[in-house]
N, C-alpha and C positions, 0 to 999 in steps of 0.2 A: 167175603162183601162187608161193606162198612154199614154202621149208623147214620143214618141222616135226620136233620129235621128242617121243617121247612114252614113258614109263615108267609101268607100272601093276603093283601088286601085288596077286595073287589070295590068297585065303584059302589057307593050305596043305592045309585036310582036301581040296581038288580031287584027283582022279585024272586020271590023263594025256587020257582022253575029255571031262571035263569044262573043262581048261586048251584044248586044242584046239578045242572049243565056244566058249569065252570069245573066244579070240584068232579065229575066224573071224567072231564075231560084229563085231567092231570092224573087223576087215578091210572086212568087209561094209559096215559106216556110212562108211567112208570113201572105199569107193570108190562107193557108191551116191551120196553127194554130190559127186562129181567128181574127188575127191583120187585121187594115183598114190602107191602103195606103193613106196618104194625097198628098205627092209629090215625084215625082221621077226626079231630074234633073243630067243629064250628062254634066258635065264638059267638059269633053273630054281631050288631051293628055296633059300633063303639067310637067314642069320640077320636081325631087322630091328635097325635102331640103337638103337630102343626099344621097349618093349612097346607095342601097339595094342590096345585091348578084350581085354587078357589073351590075346593072341599075340605070340609071341616069334619067328615065322619067316612067310615068304611067298614065292610063286613070282613070280620078276621076269619082266616081258616089255617089251621094247624095241621101237618103231616109228620108223622113218624114213619120212617122206612129204611129200608135195607136195600144196599144196590151197591154195584161195581162203581170205581170212581169215574167212569167216564159217564155215566147217568145225569149227574148233578149240571155237565155242564150242558147238555141237549135238555134239561127240566129249565135252566135258567133262559138259555136261549128263545124256549117257547114262551115262558113268562113274559120275555120282553116283546114279542111281535104278537100278543092276544091283548085285543082290545077290553078295557074294562079293568086291567091289575093297575091299581096306582103305586103300589111299592111291593118288593117281595124279597126274600133273604133265605138262604141254604146254608144251613151251617151241618160241619162235621161235627157228630158226638163222640166225646172221649168214651172208651170204653170202663 
């Protein structure tokens, strides 16, 4: 298993319950595919570096997890088709 980190930005209109639902959804994807979540860090609402689709703020969430190399591809696919995700990135961490 390899170590990964993903940061995704949710639309600022999400309320607390919607953020929790989104976080639980992505945790479920990682765990269902056999990954192990090491850390979930909710950074909260922050200003974006540049405007995306006329939005200046977003709710940042960081996951650190361990997974097989196939899981990030599936996670990326789910990020792309989920409404409310402004941006995301998945990075393989060095040991």
